[in-house]
N, C-alpha and C positions, 0 to 999 in steps of 0.2 A: 702469263703475267708474272713478273718478279717485283718484289717490293724491297726497297732499300731504306736504311735509316742512317743518318749522319748526325753526330753530336759534337759538341766541344766539351772536354778535350778528347772524347772517344772518337776514333776514326770511323770512316764509312764502313758499314757492315751489312750483311745480307740477312734478311729474315726468312723463315721457312714458310713461304706462301707461294705456291705454284698452281697453275692450271693443270688439269690432268695431262699426263704425258702423251696420250694418244692424240690430243688436239694440237700439240706443238710439233711443227715440222722443222722449223729453224728459228732459233732465238739467239740474239747476239748479246755478248757481255764482254766488256773491256777489250775492244779490238776485234770485234766480229769473230769470236771463237764459236764455231758451229757445233751444235750437239750432234753426235754421231751415234753409233750403236752402243757406245759405252756411256751414253748420257744418264743411264740409271745410276751407275756408280758415281758419276759426276754430281748428280743432284743429291745423293745420299751424303756425300762428303760436305756439300754446302749446308745441308740440313744440320749436320753435326756442328759445323762452325757457327751457324746461326744460333743454335741452342746454347752453346757455350757463351756467345757474346751476350745473349739476353740474361744469362745467369750472372754475368759480371757487372750488370748495371748497378749503379750506386743509388742510395736513397735520394729522392727528389721531392720537391713541392712544385706542382704546376702553378703558373700564374693564374689567378682567378680574381676578378674585380670584387667578387663577393666574399673572398677569403684572404684578406690582407695578412701581411707577416705578423707573427707573434714571436715573442722571445723564445718560446718553446720550440720554434722551428730551427733555432741555431743549435745544432747538435754536435758540432765539431769540438775538438780539443783546443782550448785557448792557446794562442801563440804568445807565450810569456815574453818573448823578445820583441814583440810588436808594441809600439807605443800607443797604438789606437785602442779604442774601447770595444770595437766590434768589427767583424769582417763578414760581408755577405758575398757568396760566390754564385753568380748567375750566368746563364748562357742560353742560347737558342739551339734547338735541335731541328734538323730537317729530315723529312721522310718523303720518299717519292716512289712511284710505281709507273710502269709504262706498259702499253699494249702496242702491238704491231698492226698498223692500218695502212694499207696501200704501200707496203714496204718501208714505212716510216714509223719511228717511235713517237707515240703520243704520251706525254708525261702528265702526271697528276702529282702535285706537291702539297705537303702539309708541313707546317712549322709550329713548334711548341716552345714556350718560354718556361724555363724551370730554374729553381733554386736548388743547388746541391747542398743539402742539409748537413751532411757529414763533413763538409769542408767550410761551413759557415759557423762562426763562433762569436761569443760575446762575453765580456767580463761582468759577472753578476752585479758587482757593486757600481757599475757604470750604466746600467740599464735605465733609460729614461724614455718617456713617450717621444721626446724630440729626436733622440738618437734612433729610435725605431722608425720614425717617419723619414729620417735621413736615409736609412737603408732601404726602406720601401721605395724611395725614389730611384735608387739604383735598379731595383727590380722592374720598375715601370719604364725606365730608359731602355732596358733590355727588351721589354715587351714591344715598345714602339719600333725598335729596329727589327724585331721579329716580323712585324707587319710589313716593313719595307723589304725584308728578305724574301718573303713569299711573293711579292710583286716582282722583285728582281729575278727570282728563279723562273717564274712563269713567263717573263719577257725574254728569256734566254733562247738562243738557237744552239742546238747541240749536235755533235757529230758522233762517230763511233767511239770517241774518247770522252763520252759524256760524263763519266764519273769525275775525272779530273776537272772538266769544265764547270760542272756544278760546284765542285769544291772551291774553285777559283771565285765564283760568285759569292759563296759563303764567306771566304777569307776576306774579300774586299768589303763586304758588309760588316764583318767583325772589326776591321780596322776603324771604320767610321763609328762603330758602337763604342770602342775603347776610347776614341777621341772625345766623344760627348761625355762619357763617364769621367774622363780626366778634367774636362772643363767644369763639370758639376762639382767635383772634388775641390778644385781650386777656388771656384766662385764662392762657395759656401765656407771658405777658410777651414776646411777639414771638419765641417759640421758645427763650427763655432758660431757662424752667423745664422742664427735661428730665423731671422727675417728672410734671408735669401733661401733657406731651406723651404720655408712656406711658399715663397714665390715659385720655386721649382715644382713644388707639389701641385700648385694651381696650373702651372704651365704644362706639366705632364698630363694632367687630367684633360686639358684642352687638346693635346696631341693625340691622346688615345680615343677621343670622341670625334675626331675629324680625320680626313684623309690628306693631311699635309705632306707635301714632298719634303725632302731633307732641306732643300734650299729655303722653303717657306718656314720650316721649323727653326732654322738657324737665325732667321730675322727676328723671331719672337723670343729667342732664348734670353733668360734673365742674366744680367751682367752685374758683378759686384761693384760697389762704389768705393771700396777701400776707405770707408769712413769709420770714425770711432764708434764703438758700441759699448754697452755695459759689460760685455764679455771680453773685449779685446782693446788693447791700447796700441796705437801706431807710434813708431819711433819719432820723436821730435827732440832735437838737440837741447832745447831750452827746458824740456820737461823730463829730466832723468827719473829713474825709479826711486820710490820712497817706500818705507816699510808698510805703509797703508795700502800699497798696491798688491800686497801678498794676501789674497783673500781666500785661498784654498784651504782645505782641511789638511792638517798635518799628517804626514805618512809616518805612523808609529813604528813601522818596520825599518825605516831608513836611519842610517847613522849620522846623516848630515843635519846641519842646523837650518838650512834653507834650500829651496829649489826654485829656479827660474825657468819657466816654460816660455820660450820665445822661438820665433821662426821667421820665414819669409813667405809672403803672400803676393800673388800677382793676378792681374786680369789681362785678357787678350781680346781686343776688339778688332775684328776683321774688317778692314776698310775696302779691300779689293781681293776677291777670291781668285782672280785670274793670275795676277802677278806672282804670288799673292803679297799684299801689303797689310801689315798688322800693327796696331797701336798697343803698346804694352804699358801698364802701370804696375809698379812694384813697390813694396814697403816691408820694412821689418816690423814685426808685431809681437806683442806680449799678451799672454793669457792670464787674466786676473785669478780665475778660480781653479787653475791648475798649478799655480805658483803658491808656495807656502813658506812659512818661517816659524821657528820656535822662539817666542818672545824672550824667553830667559837667556837666549844665546845671541841676541841681536847686538852687533857691534858695528861701528863705522867701517872697519876693515872688511867685514863680511858683506856689508851693503855695497861697497865699492866693487867687490868681487862679482856680486850678482849683477850689478849695473853693466859690467863688461860683457856678460853673456848676452844682454839685450843689445849692446853696442856691436857685438860680433854679428848678431842677426841683421842689424842695419848694414854692416859692412858687406855681408853676403847678399843682401838685397841689391846692392850696387853691382856685385858680381853677376847676379841674376839678370839685371837689366842689360849689362854689357853683353852677356852671353846670348840673350834672346834677340837683342836688336842688331847684333853683328852677324847673325846667321842668314844665309841665303836659303830661303824656304822653297820646297818643291810643292807639287800639287797635293802631296800628302802632308801638308804643313801641320795638321793637328798632331800627328805622330811625332813630327820634328820638335814641336813645342814641348810636348810631354817628355820626350827624351832629354832635351836640354835642361828642362826644369828638374828632372830627376837627378841629373848629374850634379847640378848646383846644390840640391838638397843634400846629396851625399858629401859634397865638399864642405857644406856648413857643419855637418855632423863631425867631420874630420877636424875642422878648426876648433869647434867647441870642446871636443875631447882633448885636443892638444893643449888648449888653454888650461883645462882642469888638471891634466897630468903634469904640466910644467910648473904650475903654481901650487901643486898639491892642495887644490881646493882652498886657496888663500893662506895656507899655512906657511908657504915659502914667501915671506914678505918682500925680499929683494926682487925675486922673479915676478911677483904680483905687480910691483911698481914698474918694472920693465914692460910688462904686457899692457898696462894702462897707458903708458907713453906710446907704445907701438901702435895700439888701436887708434888712439887720438891722432897720431900722425897720418895714418892711412885715411881716416875719415876727413882729414883736412885737405886732401889732395886727390888728384886723379892717379889711379894705380892700375897695374896689370894683375891678373890672377897669379901669374908666376911670382911677381914681387911679394904678394901677400903671403904666399906659402913658403917662399924660399928664405924669408928674413925674420921668422918668428924669433923671439928672444931666446928660446931654448934650442934653436937650430931648425934646419929645413924640415918641412912636413911633406910627406908624399901626398900628392893631390890628384894624380891621374892614374 
């Protein structure tokens, strides 16, 4: 008997667990390599490799319904360049062993769900029960797919190339796992929509207590409504920003007089999995409590500058809709949607930075006026992505 373990991101590796040599006449591994008289040296070499692999394992927290996540589990170094408040790194590990019966391999699989604590981090000043629940849901999504993975592995038929074939099953499962995590991230508006986070918490509890197939689970999945909440304002032309919308705590370490936190949110409702056909809804949004201003420095010019940040988010939401609806999706449409959305989010960041750089944060008044006219003209017509980035007042902006 040989036992293997495979994890993400760690590659498949061999553990030091063998039956006595005298009981093994022939044992196959990666292409039917037969053990010969030198098998003793062969096994010793693998024992050494297995020992080193085990020593290299990083700290983990196994998923346990009786031991939910605590902030103390987030032991990684904070990514200061990340705009998020926390990041949880989770994955599924598979372990299998086989015995030879009647000339065939008989496999036994185990799957465990874990959090990689040294690669998970949180910003202490942002820790809230709601944010912790948001991250627990990520862990629970991983656990659900861990259960699917075990079923998929057990249903597989394997040849002499079994290691690669098992890895293929794992990789296919991991693609679907990432797709659901992406939909969860978007549906909850990056943890802002507390109501949707709670809906996902109940939904995942239901998934983990039943044996739903992925098709059944998708039909039950909560979908965002893109409606106004106390935390988020959706872009409406007749309702521009006002100073009362800046409800966040002032960042005393910032040199700026105000900060507008806006972005693009979308939902994707699958109408037909086979074609596939997807109905998208997209909106520019503004976060009240992450946006702030210094009352003593409020001016009409500054407010117009901040309004343009929100308007750019609306502009990029239209780019998002064009991008998502013009794409021809494959059977792996979840990954395609996530890829397209990520590209547009990167474009939005590029546009926002160009606006701040060219206007010098509202200090360059002539350039500020040009940008206001430029954005207003784009919002009033149908435009291409190339047009939007090629004709900014301060010159073309690289967008691809």
